[in-house]
C-alpha positions as a Markdown table, in Angstrom:
| # | Residue | x | y | z |
|---|---|---|---|---|
| 1 | Met | -16.5 | 110.5 | 80.6 |
| 2 | Asn | -15.8 | 108.3 | 77.6 |
| 3 | Asn | -18.5 | 108.2 | 75.3 |
| 4 | Asp | -17.8 | 104.9 | 72.9 |
| 5 | Ala | -20.8 | 106.0 | 70.7 |
| 6 | Gln | -18.5 | 108.6 | 69.7 |
| 7 | His | -15.4 | 106.3 | 68.5 |
| 8 | Pro | -14.0 | 106.9 | 65.0 |
| 9 | Trp | -15.5 | 103.3 | 63.8 |
| 10 | Phe | -19.1 | 104.6 | 64.1 |
| 11 | Lys | -18.4 | 107.4 | 61.3 |
| 12 | Pro | -19.7 | 105.8 | 58.4 |
| 13 | Val | -23.5 | 106.1 | 58.4 |
| 14 | Trp | -24.0 | 102.7 | 57.3 |
| 15 | Arg | -22.3 | 101.3 | 60.8 |
| 16 | Arg | -24.7 | 103.3 | 62.5 |
| 17 | Ala | -27.5 | 102.4 | 60.7 |
| 18 | Leu | -26.6 | 98.6 | 60.8 |
| 19 | Met | -26.2 | 99.2 | 64.5 |
| 20 | Val | -30.1 | 100.5 | 64.5 |
| 21 | Ala | -31.1 | 97.6 | 61.9 |
| 22 | Ile | -30.0 | 94.7 | 63.7 |
| 23 | Pro | -32.0 | 95.2 | 67.0 |
| 24 | Ala | -35.0 | 96.7 | 65.4 |
| 25 | Ala | -35.1 | 93.5 | 63.1 |
| 26 | Val | -34.9 | 91.3 | 66.2 |
| 27 | Ala | -37.9 | 93.1 | 67.6 |
| 28 | Gly | -39.9 | 92.7 | 64.6 |
| 29 | Trp | -38.8 | 89.2 | 64.5 |
| 30 | Asp | -39.8 | 88.7 | 68.3 |
| 31 | Ala | -43.1 | 90.6 | 67.8 |
| 32 | Tyr | -44.2 | 88.2 | 65.1 |
| 33 | His | -43.5 | 85.3 | 67.0 |
| 34 | Gly | -45.3 | 86.6 | 70.2 |
| 35 | Asn | -42.5 | 87.1 | 72.3 |
| 36 | Phe | -43.4 | 90.7 | 73.8 |
| 37 | Gly | -41.0 | 90.7 | 76.6 |
| 38 | Trp | -37.9 | 90.4 | 74.1 |
| 39 | Thr | -39.9 | 92.6 | 71.7 |
| 40 | Leu | -39.7 | 95.4 | 74.1 |
| 41 | Leu | -36.0 | 94.8 | 75.1 |
| 42 | Phe | -34.8 | 95.0 | 71.3 |
| 43 | Gly | -37.3 | 97.7 | 70.5 |
| 44 | Ala | -36.0 | 99.9 | 73.6 |
| 45 | Leu | -32.4 | 99.1 | 72.2 |
| 46 | Ala | -33.2 | 100.3 | 68.8 |
| 47 | Val | -34.7 | 103.5 | 70.1 |
| 48 | Tyr | -31.8 | 104.2 | 71.9 |
| 49 | Ala | -29.5 | 103.4 | 69.2 |
| 50 | Val | -31.5 | 105.8 | 66.8 |
| 51 | Tyr | -30.9 | 108.3 | 69.5 |
| 52 | Thr | -27.5 | 107.8 | 70.2 |
| 53 | Phe | -26.3 | 107.6 | 66.4 |
| 54 | Phe | -28.3 | 110.2 | 64.9 |
| 55 | Ile | -30.0 | 112.6 | 67.2 |
| 56 | Val | -27.1 | 113.5 | 69.4 |
| 57 | Trp | -24.4 | 112.3 | 67.3 |
| 58 | Asn | -21.5 | 114.9 | 67.3 |
| 59 | Arg | -20.6 | 115.2 | 63.8 |
| 60 | Asp | -17.9 | 117.9 | 64.3 |
| 61 | Lys | -15.8 | 115.8 | 66.8 |
| 62 | Pro | -12.0 | 116.2 | 65.8 |
| 63 | Glu | -9.7 | 113.5 | 65.1 |
| 64 | Asp | -7.8 | 112.3 | 67.8 |
| 65 | Pro | -4.2 | 111.8 | 66.3 |
| 66 | Gly | -3.2 | 109.7 | 68.9 |
| 67 | Asp | -6.2 | 107.1 | 69.0 |
| 68 | Thr | -5.3 | 103.9 | 67.4 |
| 69 | Gly | -9.0 | 102.5 | 67.7 |
| 70 | Glu | -8.2 | 100.5 | 71.0 |
């Protein structure tokens, strides 16, 4: 199975943190404005991103020399 979350582009911590912060900020914005359906959707996305990028992130994955980033 191809796991795009393990792509080398996500190796810097700031990129993974940004992928968590954006949906969390949208969830906060929607909660502030009373759009609770969108709050649940983007909040769940933020929680999934935390799980994917920080809890099960494989730090020791070897680099694939043939990977061109495409």
